[in-house]
C-alpha positions, 0 to 999 in steps of 0.5 A, a space after each residue: 549473522 545479518 538478516 540479509 545473509 540469512 535471506 541470501 542463504 534461504 534463496 540459495 536453498 530455494 534455487 537448489 530445491 527447484 532444481 537450479 544450481 545456485 553456483 551457475 554463472 547467471 545465478 551467483 549474484 541472485 541471492 544478494 539481489 533478492 535480499 536487497 529487493 526484499 529489503 526495499 519491498 518491505 521497507 514499510 516495516 522500518 518506516 517511522 510514521 512520525 518521521 514520514 509526516 515530519 511535522 507536515 500537518 497544518 492548521 488551516 480554516 478549510 473544511 471541504 473535501 481533500 482528495 488525492 487520487 491515482 496513487 500508484 503502489 506495489 505490494 506483496 501478497 502475504 499469502 504467496 509473496 507475489 506482487 499486487 499493484 494498482 492505485 489508491 484514492 484517498 480523501 478526507 474532510 479536515 477538522 481544521 488540520 490538513 496534511 502536506 500533499 506528498 504525505 498521503 502517497 507516502 502513507 500509502 507507500 509505507 503500508 504497501 511496502 509490507 507483506 499485505 492483504 489489500 483489505 488490511 492496507 486499505 483500512 490501515 491508510 484510512 485509520 492512520 489519516 483519521 487518527 493523525 488528522 482528527 478528520 471528520 471523515 476519511 475515505 480510501 479506495 484501492 484497486 489492484 491486480 494480483 499476480 497470484 490470481 493472474 499467473 497461477 491458480 484461477 489465471 484471470 488476467 483481467 480480474 481487479 480487486 476493489 476495496 474501500 474503507 469509509 470512516 466518520 462522515 464518509 461512512 455515515 453520510 451518503 452524500 459525502 461518500 458519493 462526493 468522494 466516489 464522484 471525485 475519484 471517478 467511481 460514482 455509481 
């Protein structure tokens, strides 16, 4: 049996358990739609990091900070399977190697398209770039709204979570960290 068929069966069961009729006209196609949706929303598990980078690391005599900010993302909280969404800001200090501009948003997307904790995702993005680029330092700040705190539980619609991962020079040198925060518009 394909995993998709198993997800469809689980959704039919879920619909019945919450008091719905999975065979009613508006719901007959829902299990297949939900299965396809989860396949898309969890595609990060099936993303090959080497294929994602696709050789787009270049030797360049450049040692100033590179920042890509306001990378929008959508993810699923692993605790409630509810969405959280926001923006990631990523910067690095190259050590002779830079990465193609489009690859940083793709790296954020790869980790966002998994069941996640925002803290873990932030660290994964930073560690991936640090390792792949051999950078002097990497900073990643993620700001997100979590539906699990907005529509259930505490019900705080305006609450935003901010996480950061500072590696290498970004951790050790306050001037580097402050430059990064200033460039992403978050200076203290």
